[in-house]
C-alpha positions in Angstrom: 6.1 -6.2 -32.9 9.0 -6.3 -30.4 9.2 -7.2 -26.8 7.2 -5.2 -24.5 8.9 -4.2 -21.2 6.6 -3.5 -18.3 8.2 -2.1 -15.2 5.9 0.3 -13.8 2.0 0.7 -12.8 2.1 3.4 -15.9 3.3 0.6 -18.2 0.5 -1.6 -17.4 -2.1 1.0 -18.1 -0.4 2.2 -21.5 -0.6 -1.7 -22.5 -4.1 -2.1 -21.0 -2.8 -5.0 -18.9 -3.7 -5.9 -15.4 -1.4 -6.6 -12.4 -1.3 -10.2 -11.3 -0.2 -10.6 -7.5 0.4 -14.1 -6.3 1.6 -15.0 -2.8 4.5 -17.2 -2.5 3.3 -18.8 0.8 0.0 -19.9 0.1 -0.7 -19.5 -3.6 -3.9 -17.1 -3.5 -3.9 -14.7 -6.6 -5.5 -11.5 -7.4 -5.6 -9.2 -10.4 -5.8 -5.4 -9.9 -6.7 -2.7 -12.4 -3.7 -0.5 -13.0 -5.9 2.8 -12.9 -7.0 2.1 -9.5 -3.0 1.3 -8.3 -2.2 4.8 -9.8 -4.5 6.6 -7.5 -2.8 5.0 -4.6 0.7 4.5 -5.7 1.4 6.8 -8.6 2.4 5.9 -12.2 6.1 5.8 -11.8 5.8 3.0 -8.8 7.8 -0.1 -10.1 5.6 -3.1 -10.0 8.3 -5.2 -8.2 8.6 -2.6 -5.1 4.5 -2.7 -4.5 4.0 -3.0 -0.8 1.3 -5.8 -1.1 0.1 -8.2 1.4 -1.9 -11.3 0.9 -5.5 -11.0 2.0 -5.6 -14.9 2.9 -2.5 -15.6 4.8 -1.1 -12.2 5.6 2.1 -12.9 4.1 4.3 -9.8 2.2 6.2 -12.2 0.1 4.2 -11.6 -3.1 5.2 -12.0 -6.7 3.8 -9.3 -8.9 3.7 -8.9 -12.5 1.8 -8.0 -15.5 -1.1 -10.6 -16.2 -0.1 -12.3 -19.7 -3.6 -13.4 -20.2 -5.0 -9.5 -20.1 -1.8 -8.7 -22.2 -2.5 -11.4 -24.8 -6.2 -10.3 -25.1 -5.1 -6.8 -25.7 -2.6 -7.7 -28.5 -4.9 -9.9 -30.5 -7.5 -7.2 -30.8 -7.9 -6.0 -34.6 -6.2 -2.7 -34.9 -9.6 -1.4 -36.5 -13.1 -2.9 -37.6 -13.2 -5.1 -40.5 -15.9 -3.8 -42.9 -18.9 -6.0 -43.5 
């Protein structure tokens, strides 16, 4: 399997991956479901241009990217059930 390029909220949804947002000022981290983000921002919104604000300190200096843990969990699922 080749490299996965995730640039938009739609890409997150297609790859069943959460958005991880980390505040560069205080380190607070949150994860967001892309299905809910599409309702507000649309599927074509680039994740590096999300208008996010930290709930803890109010900073807008947020690092938003695909959550690698949820991406790896999706990639390691079996393609089809194994027979018993």
